[in-house]
C-alpha positions as CSV (number, residue, x, y, z in Angstrom):
1,M,0.0,0.0,0.0
2,I,2.7,2.5,1.0
3,K,4.8,1.4,-1.9
4,D,1.9,2.0,-4.3
5,L,1.3,5.4,-2.8
6,L,5.0,6.4,-3.3
7,N,5.1,4.9,-6.8
8,S,2.1,7.0,-7.8
9,L,4.3,10.1,-7.4
10,K,6.5,8.8,-10.2
11,T,5.7,9.1,-13.9
12,N,5.6,5.3,-14.7
13,A,2.5,3.1,-14.7
14,D,3.1,1.8,-11.2
15,G,1.1,3.0,-8.2
16,F,-2.3,4.6,-7.9
17,S,-3.9,6.9,-10.4
18,G,-3.2,10.6,-10.0
19,R,-6.9,11.4,-10.5
20,K,-7.9,9.1,-7.7
21,L,-5.3,10.5,-5.4
22,S,-6.5,14.1,-6.2
23,A,-10.1,13.2,-5.5
24,F,-9.2,11.4,-2.3
25,I,-7.1,14.4,-1.0
26,G,-9.9,16.7,-2.1
27,V,-12.5,14.8,-0.1
28,L,-10.3,14.5,3.0
29,T,-9.5,18.3,2.8
30,G,-13.2,19.1,2.3
31,V,-14.3,17.0,5.2
32,Y,-11.8,18.5,7.6
33,L,-12.4,22.1,6.5
34,T,-16.2,21.6,6.5
35,I,-16.3,20.1,10.0
36,F,-13.7,22.3,11.8
37,K,-13.5,25.6,9.9
38,V,-16.9,26.4,8.3
39,P,-19.8,27.7,10.3
40,S,-22.6,25.2,10.7
41,E,-25.1,27.1,8.5
42,N,-22.7,26.9,5.5
43,Q,-21.4,23.3,5.9
44,L,-23.8,21.7,3.4
45,E,-22.9,24.0,0.6
46,C,-19.2,23.7,1.4
47,L,-19.3,19.9,1.3
48,I,-21.2,20.0,-2.0
49,V,-18.4,22.1,-3.5
50,W,-15.7,19.8,-2.3
51,L,-17.5,16.7,-3.6
52,A,-18.0,18.4,-6.9
53,F,-14.2,19.0,-7.0
54,S,-13.5,15.3,-6.4
55,L,-16.0,14.3,-9.2
56,L,-14.2,16.7,-11.5
57,C,-10.8,15.2,-10.6
58,L,-12.1,11.7,-11.3
59,G,-13.6,12.8,-14.6
60,I,-17.1,11.6,-13.7
61,V,-18.5,15.1,-14.5
62,T,-17.1,17.9,-16.6
63,V,-17.1,21.6,-16.2
64,Q,-19.9,21.8,-18.8
65,N,-22.0,19.4,-16.8
66,V,-21.6,21.6,-13.7
67,I,-22.5,24.8,-15.6
68,E,-25.6,23.1,-17.1
69,F,-26.7,21.9,-13.7
70,K,-26.2,25.4,-12.2
71,N,-28.3,27.0,-15.0
72,G,-31.1,24.4,-14.5
73,K,-30.7,22.5,-17.8
74,T,-31.7,18.9,-17.6
75,T,-30.8,16.1,-20.0
């Protein structure tokens, strides 16, 4: 596990995916900041933003999808 984590920092095919690591770090950062730094009345919105960031890192949604959702467009 630690070897794979360290290998993911190299530019070869070994280790974990950079997108997955970015999403994981984004979620961990979002949870920490949401719980400990954000006032309780804004925690839900903050958590939604961090989870959207992780989805963007994974490539599950695109920026165009986020803009369309914000403008109310449905598929």
